[in-house]
C-alpha positions as CSV (number, residue, x, y, z in Angstrom):
1,M,11.5,-42.6,32.8
2,T,12.9,-45.6,31.4
3,D,13.7,-45.9,27.1
4,L,12.7,-49.1,25.2
5,S,16.5,-49.3,24.8
6,A,17.4,-50.3,28.2
7,L,15.0,-53.8,28.4
8,D,18.9,-55.2,28.4
9,E,19.6,-54.4,31.8
10,H,15.8,-56.1,33.4
11,A,16.7,-58.7,31.6
12,D,16.6,-60.9,34.6
13,L,13.2,-58.6,35.9
14,L,11.1,-58.8,32.0
15,T,10.4,-62.7,30.8
16,P,11.3,-63.8,27.1
17,D,7.8,-63.2,26.2
18,D,7.0,-59.5,28.0
19,V,10.4,-58.4,25.7
20,A,8.7,-59.9,22.7
21,Q,5.0,-58.3,23.5
22,L,6.9,-54.9,24.5
23,L,8.6,-54.7,21.3
24,T,5.6,-55.7,19.3
25,R,3.4,-52.9,21.4
26,Q,6.5,-50.6,20.1
27,S,6.2,-51.5,16.7
28,E,2.9,-51.1,16.7
29,V,2.2,-47.6,18.2
30,L,5.1,-46.2,15.9
31,Q,2.7,-47.5,13.0
32,Q,-0.2,-45.9,14.2
33,I,1.7,-43.0,14.6
34,A,3.2,-42.5,11.7
35,S,-0.4,-43.4,9.9
36,G,-1.3,-40.6,12.1
37,A,-4.2,-42.5,14.5
38,P,-6.2,-40.8,17.2
39,L,-4.4,-40.1,20.9
40,S,-7.2,-42.0,22.1
41,K,-6.5,-44.9,19.9
42,L,-3.0,-45.0,20.6
43,L,-3.4,-44.6,24.5
44,D,-6.4,-47.4,24.3
45,G,-3.8,-49.8,22.8
46,I,-1.2,-49.2,25.2
47,T,-3.3,-49.8,28.2
48,A,-5.0,-52.5,27.5
49,A,-1.5,-54.4,26.0
50,L,-0.1,-53.4,29.7
51,E,-3.1,-55.2,31.0
52,Q,-2.6,-58.3,29.3
53,L,1.2,-57.9,30.9
54,I,-0.2,-57.8,34.7
55,A,-2.5,-60.2,35.8
56,G,-5.9,-58.5,37.7
57,S,-4.8,-55.3,36.6
58,R,-6.6,-52.1,35.6
59,C,-5.3,-49.6,33.3
60,S,-5.8,-45.8,32.7
61,V,-4.1,-42.4,31.4
62,L,-5.3,-39.0,32.7
63,L,-3.8,-36.0,30.6
64,L,-2.9,-32.7,32.0
65,S,-5.1,-29.9,30.9
66,P,-3.9,-26.9,29.4
67,D,-3.8,-24.8,32.2
68,G,-1.8,-27.4,34.2
69,A,-4.6,-27.3,37.0
70,T,-6.2,-30.7,36.2
71,L,-5.7,-34.0,34.7
72,R,-8.7,-35.3,31.8
73,H,-9.6,-38.7,30.8
74,G,-7.3,-40.5,28.4
75,A,-8.0,-43.8,28.2
76,A,-9.3,-46.4,30.5
77,P,-10.7,-49.0,28.5
78,S,-11.2,-51.5,31.5
79,L,-12.5,-49.7,34.3
80,P,-16.3,-48.5,34.6
81,A,-16.9,-45.6,32.6
82,S,-19.2,-44.3,35.5
83,Y,-15.9,-44.3,37.5
84,S,-13.8,-42.7,34.8
85,A,-16.8,-39.7,34.6
86,L,-15.8,-39.1,38.4
87,V,-12.3,-38.9,38.0
88,D,-12.2,-36.4,34.7
89,G,-11.1,-33.6,35.5
90,I,-9.6,-33.7,39.3
91,L,-7.4,-31.1,40.7
92,L,-3.7,-31.9,41.3
93,G,-2.4,-31.2,44.9
94,P,-0.9,-34.0,47.8
95,T,-3.7,-35.6,48.5
96,A,-5.3,-36.0,45.3
97,G,-5.3,-39.6,45.1
98,S,-2.8,-41.7,43.5
99,C,-3.4,-39.6,39.8
100,G,-3.6,-36.4,41.4
101,T,-0.7,-36.2,43.7
102,A,1.9,-37.9,41.5
103,A,1.2,-35.4,39.0
104,H,1.7,-32.5,41.5
105,S,5.3,-34.5,42.8
106,G,6.2,-35.3,39.6
107,T,6.8,-38.9,41.5
108,R,5.4,-42.9,41.8
109,V,2.8,-43.0,43.5
110,I,1.6,-46.0,45.4
111,A,-1.3,-46.9,47.5
112,A,-1.2,-50.5,48.1
113,D,-4.5,-50.1,49.9
114,I,-7.1,-47.5,49.0
115,T,-9.0,-48.0,52.1
116,S,-6.4,-46.7,54.2
117,D,-4.1,-44.6,52.1
118,F,-4.4,-41.2,53.4
119,R,-3.8,-39.3,50.0
120,W,-7.2,-41.1,48.9
121,A,-8.9,-39.9,52.3
122,D,-11.4,-37.6,49.5
123,F,-11.3,-39.5,46.9
124,R,-12.3,-43.5,47.9
125,E,-15.8,-43.1,48.2
126,L,-15.7,-43.0,44.7
127,A,-13.7,-45.9,43.9
128,L,-14.9,-48.7,46.9
129,P,-17.8,-48.3,45.0
130,H,-16.7,-50.2,41.7
131,G,-14.1,-52.3,43.6
132,L,-10.9,-50.7,43.2
133,R,-8.8,-51.4,46.5
134,A,-5.3,-50.3,44.8
135,C,-3.7,-47.8,42.8
136,W,-0.3,-46.9,41.6
137,S,0.6,-44.0,39.5
138,T,3.1,-42.7,37.2
139,P,3.7,-39.5,36.0
140,I,4.2,-39.3,32.4
141,L,7.0,-37.2,31.1
142,G,7.8,-35.5,27.8
143,A,10.7,-34.9,25.9
144,S,11.2,-31.7,28.1
145,E,10.7,-33.7,30.8
146,Q,7.4,-31.7,31.8
147,V,4.5,-33.4,32.9
148,L,2.0,-35.2,30.3
149,G,-0.4,-36.9,32.9
150,T,-0.2,-39.9,34.5
151,F,-0.3,-43.8,34.1
152,A,-2.6,-45.3,36.5
153,V,-2.5,-49.1,37.1
154,Y,-5.7,-50.4,39.4
155,H,-6.0,-54.0,41.4
156,D,-9.4,-55.4,42.8
157,E,-7.2,-56.1,46.3
158,P,-4.7,-54.4,48.0
159,H,-1.3,-54.6,46.0
160,T,1.9,-53.6,45.9
161,P,4.0,-54.1,42.4
162,D,6.7,-55.9,42.4
163,R,10.0,-55.0,40.5
164,R,9.0,-56.6,37.2
165,E,5.1,-54.7,37.0
166,L,7.4,-51.7,37.8
167,Q,9.4,-52.3,34.9
168,L,6.6,-52.9,32.6
169,V,5.2,-49.3,33.3
170,D,8.0,-47.9,33.0
171,Q,8.5,-49.3,29.4
172,F,4.8,-48.6,28.7
173,T,5.1,-44.9,30.2
174,Y,7.5,-44.0,28.0
175,L,5.5,-45.4,24.6
176,A,2.5,-43.1,26.2
177,A,5.2,-40.3,26.7
178,V,6.1,-40.4,22.8
179,A,2.1,-41.1,21.8
180,I,1.4,-37.8,23.6
181,D,4.5,-35.4,22.4
182,H,3.7,-36.9,18.9
183,A,-0.2,-36.1,19.2
184,A,0.9,-32.4,20.7
185,L,3.2,-31.8,17.8
186,Y,1.2,-33.4,15.1
187,G,-1.7,-31.0,16.7
188,A,0.2,-27.9,16.9
189,L,1.1,-28.7,13.0
190,A,-2.3,-29.3,12.2
191,D,-3.2,-26.2,13.5
192,S,-0.8,-23.9,12.2
193,E,-1.9,-25.9,8.7
194,E,-5.2,-24.6,9.3
195,Q,-4.6,-21.1,10.9
196,F,-2.3,-21.0,7.5
197,R,-5.0,-22.0,5.1
198,R,-7.4,-19.7,6.7
199,V,-5.1,-17.0,6.1
200,F,-4.1,-17.5,2.9
201,D,-7.2,-19.4,1.1
202,D,-9.7,-17.3,2.8
203,N,-8.6,-13.9,2.9
204,A,-10.0,-11.3,1.0
205,V,-6.5,-9.5,-0.3
206,G,-4.9,-11.4,-3.4
207,M,-2.2,-13.9,-2.1
208,A,0.5,-16.3,-3.4
209,L,3.6,-18.1,-3.4
210,I,6.5,-17.7,-5.4
211,G,9.4,-19.4,-5.7
212,L,12.7,-18.4,-5.7
213,D,12.6,-19.1,-9.5
214,G,9.5,-16.3,-10.0
215,R,7.3,-18.8,-10.6
216,L,3.5,-19.3,-8.9
217,S,3.5,-22.1,-6.5
218,R,0.3,-21.7,-4.8
219,T,-2.2,-19.0,-5.0
220,N,-5.8,-18.0,-3.2
221,D,-8.7,-17.5,-4.6
222,A,-9.1,-13.7,-4.7
223,L,-6.0,-13.5,-6.8
224,E,-7.5,-16.1,-9.0
225,Q,-10.4,-14.0,-9.7
226,A,-9.0,-11.1,-9.9
227,L,-6.6,-12.4,-12.4
228,G,-9.4,-14.5,-14.1
229,R,-7.2,-18.2,-14.2
230,G,-7.9,-21.1,-12.2
231,A,-5.2,-22.4,-9.4
232,A,-4.1,-24.8,-12.1
233,E,-3.5,-22.3,-14.7
234,L,-1.2,-20.0,-12.6
235,N,0.6,-22.9,-10.8
236,G,4.4,-22.5,-12.6
237,L,3.8,-19.8,-14.5
238,L,6.3,-16.8,-14.2
239,F,4.1,-13.9,-12.5
240,G,6.1,-11.4,-14.4
241,T,4.0,-12.3,-17.1
242,F,1.0,-10.3,-15.6
243,L,2.4,-7.1,-15.3
244,D,2.7,-3.8,-17.4
245,A,5.4,-2.7,-19.6
246,D,5.7,0.6,-16.9
247,S,5.8,-2.3,-14.0
248,V,8.5,-4.5,-14.7
249,L,11.9,-2.5,-13.8
250,P,9.9,-1.6,-10.8
251,W,8.9,-5.2,-9.7
252,Q,12.0,-6.8,-11.1
253,D,14.3,-4.4,-8.2
254,A,11.9,-5.1,-5.9
255,W,12.3,-9.0,-6.1
256,N,16.2,-8.9,-6.4
257,A,15.8,-6.6,-3.1
258,V,14.2,-9.0,-1.4
259,L,16.0,-12.2,-2.9
260,S,19.0,-10.7,-2.2
261,G,18.7,-9.8,1.4
262,E,18.6,-6.3,0.9
263,T,15.2,-6.3,2.5
264,E,13.0,-8.9,4.3
265,N,9.9,-7.0,2.6
266,T,9.1,-4.2,0.2
267,S,5.8,-2.5,-1.4
268,L,5.2,-1.2,-4.7
269,Q,2.1,-0.2,-6.7
270,V,1.9,-2.3,-9.9
271,N,-0.3,-2.5,-13.0
272,L,-1.3,-5.9,-13.7
273,A,-3.1,-7.2,-17.1
274,A,-6.0,-10.1,-16.3
275,S,-7.2,-12.6,-18.7
276,H,-10.5,-10.9,-19.3
277,G,-8.6,-8.1,-20.2
278,R,-9.4,-5.8,-17.4
279,A,-6.8,-3.6,-16.0
280,L,-5.5,-4.0,-12.6
281,T,-3.4,-1.8,-10.2
282,V,-2.5,-3.9,-7.1
283,M,-0.4,-2.5,-3.8
284,A,2.2,-5.5,-4.2
285,T,4.0,-6.5,-0.9
286,L,6.9,-9.0,-1.2
287,S,8.3,-11.2,1.7
288,M,10.8,-13.4,1.9
289,V,10.1,-16.7,3.6
290,R,12.4,-18.9,5.4
291,G,12.6,-22.8,5.9
292,H,15.0,-25.0,8.1
293,G,18.2,-23.1,8.8
294,D,17.1,-19.7,7.9
295,L,17.5,-20.5,4.1
296,P,15.4,-18.3,2.0
297,R,12.1,-21.0,0.6
298,C,10.3,-19.3,-1.5
299,V,8.5,-15.0,-1.7
300,S,4.9,-14.6,0.0
301,L,3.1,-11.9,-2.3
302,N,0.0,-9.7,-0.9
303,A,-1.7,-8.3,-3.8
304,L,-4.1,-5.5,-2.6
305,D,-6.1,-4.3,-5.6
306,V,-6.5,-0.2,-5.3
307,T,-8.5,-0.2,-9.2
308,A,-11.2,0.4,-7.9
309,R,-9.9,2.9,-5.0
310,L,-8.0,5.0,-7.4
311,A,-10.7,5.4,-9.4
312,A,-12.7,6.7,-7.3
313,L,-10.0,9.3,-6.2
314,E,-9.8,10.1,-9.4
315,D,-13.9,10.8,-9.7
316,R,-13.3,12.4,-7.1
317,R,-10.4,15.1,-8.0
318,A,-12.4,15.1,-11.4
319,R,-15.5,16.3,-9.6
320,R,-13.6,18.9,-7.5
321,E,-11.8,20.6,-10.7
322,A,-15.2,20.8,-12.0
323,E,-16.3,22.2,-9.1
324,I,-13.5,24.7,-9.0
325,A,-13.8,25.3,-12.7
326,R,-17.4,26.0,-12.5
327,R,-17.1,28.6,-9.1
328,T,-14.3,30.1,-11.4
329,A,-16.4,30.9,-14.2
330,E,-19.5,31.9,-11.8
331,A,-16.6,34.3,-10.3
332,A,-15.8,35.6,-14.1
333,S,-19.1,36.2,-14.7
334,R,-20.0,38.0,-12.3
335,A,-17.0,40.2,-11.8
336,K,-17.2,41.0,-16.0
337,S,-21.3,42.3,-14.9
338,E,-19.5,44.5,-12.1
339,F,-16.8,45.3,-15.0
340,L,-19.7,46.6,-17.4
341,T,-21.2,48.2,-14.9
342,T,-18.4,50.2,-13.9
343,F,-17.4,51.0,-17.4
344,G,-20.7,51.8,-18.7
345,H,-20.3,54.6,-15.7
346,E,-16.7,55.2,-16.6
347,L,-17.7,55.6,-20.3
348,R,-20.6,58.0,-19.1
349,S,-18.9,60.6,-17.1
350,P,-16.1,61.5,-19.9
351,L,-19.4,61.3,-22.3
352,Q,-21.2,63.9,-20.5
353,A,-18.6,66.2,-20.4
354,I,-17.9,66.3,-24.1
355,I,-21.2,66.8,-24.9
356,G,-21.9,69.4,-22.0
357,F,-19.0,71.3,-23.5
358,T,-19.8,71.0,-26.9
359,E,-23.4,72.1,-26.1
360,L,-21.7,75.2,-24.8
361,F,-20.2,75.8,-28.4
362,G,-23.7,75.6,-30.3
363,T,-25.2,77.7,-27.7
364,L,-23.1,80.5,-26.3
365,E,-20.5,82.5,-27.9
366,L,-17.0,81.5,-25.7
367,D,-14.1,84.0,-25.2
368,D,-10.8,82.6,-26.2
369,V,-10.0,81.9,-22.2
370,R,-13.1,79.9,-21.9
371,R,-13.2,78.1,-25.1
372,R,-9.4,76.8,-24.6
373,E,-10.7,75.8,-21.2
374,A,-13.8,74.2,-23.2
375,L,-11.4,72.3,-25.6
376,G,-8.9,71.2,-22.8
377,H,-11.9,69.8,-21.1
378,I,-12.6,68.1,-24.1
379,T,-9.6,66.7,-24.9
380,A,-9.1,65.4,-21.4
381,A,-11.9,63.5,-21.3
382,T,-11.5,62.2,-25.1
383,S,-8.3,61.2,-23.8
384,H,-9.9,59.1,-20.6
385,L,-11.7,57.3,-23.1
386,L,-8.9,56.4,-25.1
387,A,-7.4,55.1,-22.5
388,M,-10.1,53.0,-20.8
389,V,-10.6,51.3,-24.5
390,D,-6.6,51.1,-24.4
391,D,-6.5,49.1,-21.4
392,V,-9.2,46.7,-22.7
393,L,-7.9,45.9,-25.6
394,D,-4.7,45.5,-23.9
395,V,-6.3,42.5,-21.7
396,S,-7.9,41.0,-25.0
397,R,-3.9,40.8,-26.4
398,L,-2.3,39.6,-23.6
399,E,-4.9,36.9,-23.2
400,D,-4.0,36.1,-26.9
401,G,-0.8,36.6,-26.4
402,R,-0.9,38.9,-28.9
403,L,0.3,42.5,-27.5
404,P,3.6,44.1,-29.0
405,V,6.3,45.2,-27.4
406,S,9.7,47.0,-29.1
407,L,12.8,45.8,-27.1
408,A,15.3,48.1,-26.9
409,D,18.4,49.3,-24.5
410,T,16.5,52.2,-22.3
411,S,17.2,54.4,-19.7
412,I,14.9,54.1,-16.8
413,G,15.3,57.4,-15.6
414,P,13.8,59.8,-18.3
415,V,10.4,57.6,-18.6
416,A,10.6,57.7,-14.3
417,R,10.5,61.5,-15.1
418,E,8.2,61.8,-17.7
419,A,5.7,59.7,-15.5
420,V,6.0,61.9,-12.4
421,E,5.7,64.8,-14.4
422,L,2.7,63.6,-15.9
423,L,1.2,62.9,-12.9
424,R,2.3,65.7,-10.4
425,P,-1.1,67.8,-11.0
426,L,-2.7,64.9,-9.6
427,A,-0.1,64.9,-6.6
428,D,-0.3,68.5,-6.1
429,R,-4.5,68.1,-5.4
430,R,-3.8,65.6,-2.5
431,S,-0.7,67.6,-1.5
432,I,1.6,64.2,-1.9
433,T,5.0,65.1,-2.4
434,L,6.4,62.6,-5.5
435,D,10.0,61.9,-4.9
436,A,11.9,59.9,-7.8
437,G,15.5,59.3,-6.6
438,S,18.6,59.7,-8.6
439,C,19.1,56.0,-9.2
440,L,17.5,55.8,-11.9
441,D,20.1,56.7,-13.9
442,V,20.3,52.9,-14.8
443,S,19.3,51.1,-18.2
444,A,16.6,48.0,-18.9
445,W,16.4,46.1,-22.1
446,T,12.2,47.1,-22.6
447,D,9.9,49.1,-24.6
448,A,10.1,52.5,-23.0
449,R,6.3,53.4,-24.5
450,R,5.5,50.0,-22.1
451,L,7.3,50.8,-19.0
452,R,6.1,54.5,-19.6
453,Q,2.7,52.6,-18.9
454,V,3.2,50.2,-16.7
455,L,4.8,53.3,-14.2
456,I,2.0,55.5,-14.9
457,N,-0.4,53.0,-13.4
458,L,1.4,52.1,-10.6
459,I,2.3,55.8,-10.0
460,S,-1.6,57.1,-10.3
461,N,-2.3,54.4,-7.3
462,A,0.2,55.8,-5.3
463,V,-0.9,58.9,-5.5
464,R,-4.5,58.2,-5.4
465,Y,-4.0,56.1,-2.3
466,G,-1.4,56.9,-0.5
467,A,-1.9,58.8,2.5
468,E,-3.2,62.4,1.9
469,R,0.0,65.0,2.3
470,G,2.3,62.0,2.0
471,T,4.9,61.1,0.1
472,A,5.1,58.7,-3.0
473,S,8.4,57.5,-4.5
474,I,10.6,56.0,-7.5
475,R,13.7,54.7,-6.9
476,C,15.3,51.5,-7.7
477,E,17.0,49.2,-5.4
478,P,20.1,46.6,-6.3
479,A,18.7,43.2,-8.1
480,E,20.7,39.8,-9.2
481,A,22.8,40.3,-12.0
482,G,21.2,41.1,-15.6
483,L,18.0,42.7,-13.8
484,V,17.1,46.1,-12.6
485,T,14.8,46.3,-10.2
486,I,12.0,49.6,-10.3
487,V,10.5,50.0,-6.5
488,V,7.2,52.5,-6.3
489,H,6.7,53.0,-2.4
490,D,3.5,54.6,-1.1
491,D,2.7,55.5,2.7
492,G,-1.0,54.8,2.9
493,P,-3.2,52.5,4.9
494,G,-1.6,49.4,2.6
495,I,-3.9,46.6,1.4
496,P,-5.0,43.4,3.3
497,A,-3.4,40.3,2.7
498,D,-6.8,38.8,1.7
499,L,-7.2,40.9,-0.8
500,L,-3.6,41.3,-2.7
501,D,-4.3,38.9,-5.3
502,R,-7.4,39.9,-6.3
503,L,-5.8,43.1,-7.5
504,F,-4.6,40.8,-10.8
505,V,-8.0,39.1,-11.4
506,P,-9.6,40.5,-14.6
507,F,-12.2,42.7,-14.6
508,D,-12.1,42.9,-10.4
509,T,-12.6,46.5,-10.0
510,L,-10.5,46.6,-5.8
511,G,-8.0,49.4,-6.4
512,A,-7.3,49.7,-9.8
513,E,-6.4,53.0,-11.9
514,G,-6.8,53.5,-15.5
515,K,-3.1,54.2,-16.9
516,D,-3.5,57.9,-17.1
517,G,-4.9,58.3,-13.5
518,T,-7.3,60.7,-14.1
519,G,-10.1,58.4,-12.4
520,P,-11.1,54.9,-10.8
521,G,-10.2,52.3,-12.4
522,V,-12.5,49.8,-14.5
523,G,-10.1,46.7,-13.1
524,V,-7.6,45.9,-15.7
525,G,-5.0,48.2,-15.1
526,L,-2.5,46.3,-12.9
527,I,-3.3,43.1,-15.0
528,V,-2.2,45.2,-17.7
529,A,0.6,46.3,-16.2
530,Q,1.5,42.9,-15.0
531,G,1.1,41.3,-18.9
532,L,3.4,44.3,-20.1
533,C,6.0,43.4,-17.6
534,E,5.9,39.6,-18.2
535,A,5.8,40.5,-22.3
536,M,8.8,42.2,-21.5
537,G,10.3,39.8,-19.9
538,G,10.2,41.1,-16.0
539,A,7.8,40.8,-13.7
540,L,5.5,43.1,-11.3
541,T,5.1,42.0,-7.6
542,L,2.9,43.5,-4.9
543,T,3.5,43.7,-0.8
544,S,1.6,45.6,1.4
545,D,2.0,45.9,5.4
546,P,-1.1,47.2,6.5
547,G,-0.7,50.7,7.9
548,H,2.5,51.5,6.8
549,G,1.8,51.8,2.7
550,T,2.0,49.2,-0.5
551,T,5.1,48.6,-2.5
552,A,4.6,47.5,-6.2
553,R,8.2,45.7,-7.6
554,V,9.0,45.5,-11.3
555,T,11.6,43.5,-12.7
556,L,13.2,44.1,-16.1
557,P,16.2,42.3,-17.9
558,A,19.2,45.0,-17.6
559,A,20.5,46.5,-20.9
560,Q,22.5,44.1,-23.5
561,R,25.4,46.8,-23.6
562,D,25.5,46.7,-19.5
563,S,25.3,43.1,-19.5
564,L,28.2,42.8,-21.9
């Protein structure tokens, strides 16, 4: 391809009129390119101008298809339309006429006589009926030397171009290349702009371009609707003015991170105040947009409105919590019903014993031994009733935080041994050995009476649910500084893991004991024991190894004199 700047080198070939027309046509083409004229108009003008300079010529431009396999019609103002239609879409190849061969080889092809040129063997029947006898075609090369199409000159008689005609074709081919390259670039830019417009303007997610000064320069419909303002109102406003107080600092941190280059993009959740008074929660993504020289140009904002989503999640959470509360209330109601049934049974048994032995005093003459035995049974039954009532009252006091305790330095050994001796008759009936180790000679900051109540509950459970002819032990084990741990262990069948938590559910009758250990509990014994430990500044935990027994651990603060 020959540049117009080389015209002086061929002054001996081109006439002054040729040069003037070339310069005029160049100026016209550049002006049309600048004004955005369509490619078809540019090519029509270029071919028509060359036809004026080469007598008896008819010119055409064919454009290479995007797949590079065929040539498509570009311009042919003087050729028969029927012929142009026939050659539109011809395949490239070594014998594809002048144009198809030139595009295939990348070099000029001259067919001085179509009737005898072998490259026209398959196409002469298309050309001859239209009076076309000669054709020479020059490939149009782009800025990167790639083939863009072909520039062809036809004659009605056999014709071989002279040097002047070849030079003219080179110059007009160059103009055609400029026009085609510009059209391709302009088309790519237009496609890019259209794609951006569709992605930006038509996006359901709120989007904006924000200048490096933090001011909005462009917004889409989604963001304008969310904020309740039009593009004209938003343009130039600081986006930070829409943030609520809690979102200002997180937004500023994210903004500075993007502007400083610490990150190219970042996301955060912010709250916006729309003009119509509705608060919005959006997931905002900030990304740096760079221009020429990779310099920061602006920041793009994607603002996904998650207000409805968060509201739906909150609604589901509230409904889930309400359902859990309903189930918990129903479970508590069932537990209380079971408790009342069991409590009624528990009351009935000792009451029947008291009534029965009282009737004996009224109907029979009893000797001293039988009288003492009857009084002993009445006393035991009365103690059991009092213990049951005390347990229920203790649960009530624990729930209200009114359970009284009197803390003091207390030696654990005497309290533990007293509880063991109290329960030894129950252990003897099941042939269970009670083992209170000597390591109990430690002191704790606790309430001796309440600690006795806790240990009676735990030891009675160990005796009642331990293995018959087994062992129930009570001992101390090392604990953290400032703490004392008392361990009660039995070698019974243990408790399944899924039932352990139920032991501390109020009014659940599973495995609970009254604090004197004389009979089945009413579902509050362990709850009271746990509450007492917590009231004394300690804790009660249960672990169980099914088949190998259950272990209860009471942790209490060490005696104050021991911690000094």
